[in-house]
Phi, psi and omega in degrees: 000131181285140179243157180228151174291321186222138172242124178248125180260116180108114180260046170285182184299324179291317178295321179296316180294316180300314180297320181295318179292323178295319178296319177298329181278357175100005179275155171270134189229135170249118183250119185250133179218131182288323184282161177279345181248118177281166177121338178060232183286355182257014184279151171240119190224155170273116188243354178251107184306324181285347183228065185294341181280347179265125180241148186231146169275107191286332183233294185275103178275342179232135177246077182276312194287336181296336182274356182266354182230185186267010187303313183301315181287314186292328179265003177052046185293332177298327180293338182257014171108358180289127177215128177260126178260108183270134179253159178208116008294162186258332183219135171229124181225104179282152179242149183304334181276005177101344176283164179207154177254120179238110184258130176255167172295333178277123177299320182297317179296319179298316180296324177296322177296317180295321184295343176299334182245331184203111177294322181296314182292330177296317178296315181295328178295320178298317179293317179299315180295319180296318181300311184286335175292319178293320179296319178296314179299328179287331184267333186305317181301332179288327180291329187260035178217155177302144180304135176066009178271091185299321182295316181293319180296313180299322181294342179276353181266126169256184183300316182296319180289328175295318178298318178296319179302310182289335177288340182261319183228034186277359177211163179305317181297318180294321180296314180296321179296320179294316179297317177299318178300315182291337182264357182267142179294157179302319180300311181295317183296313181293327175293331175291324186271319193233160177258319191277130179293326182297336178272320182293328183300304181292327178290328176295319177302315179295318180297321180294323179293325183277358171099023176296146179304139183284159170229185181294333185254349182228000000 
């Protein structure tokens, strides 16, 4: 009977990545999956028999977090055919009153779109984006290190990431504000920042995906 160092049940994206790293480390791995298509929530499949040429992302419509770590490079996924096709504009969200949110890769272009309806919200959107970009840069080094390994976590910080870290939690007031922000529902947080519903709607969707505490409306 063949034996393995590790058995992983489920060939979703997490199981596949885990198995790949274990194989790179020299372990023998048995990866089990009930479905004929591996990938779990990250699969792209043809689901309409009459239209086999059309393929859909059934679960994960956005792949944000894979780009925040070294997985693509370390597993050489590009060599095996992985290619991300980036579009611009990136988001279009129409609103019943005729307004719409059109987000570009360029922050300036996105703010110009928002300013057609609200100069204040355009300015606040730039501030909102800057805050979350700094917060994300401050947290990413923690994601890309073994749990509780202070040395590894510290080694992932460069000067720019340290600046972002201290800009977010560099004082007691900033730390308390960050904790309050993380504990606030998407509805309450977006109501604090913005006036226009056409802007709050798509941002609420993103906040819900990223794990903001729920409220009755989000």
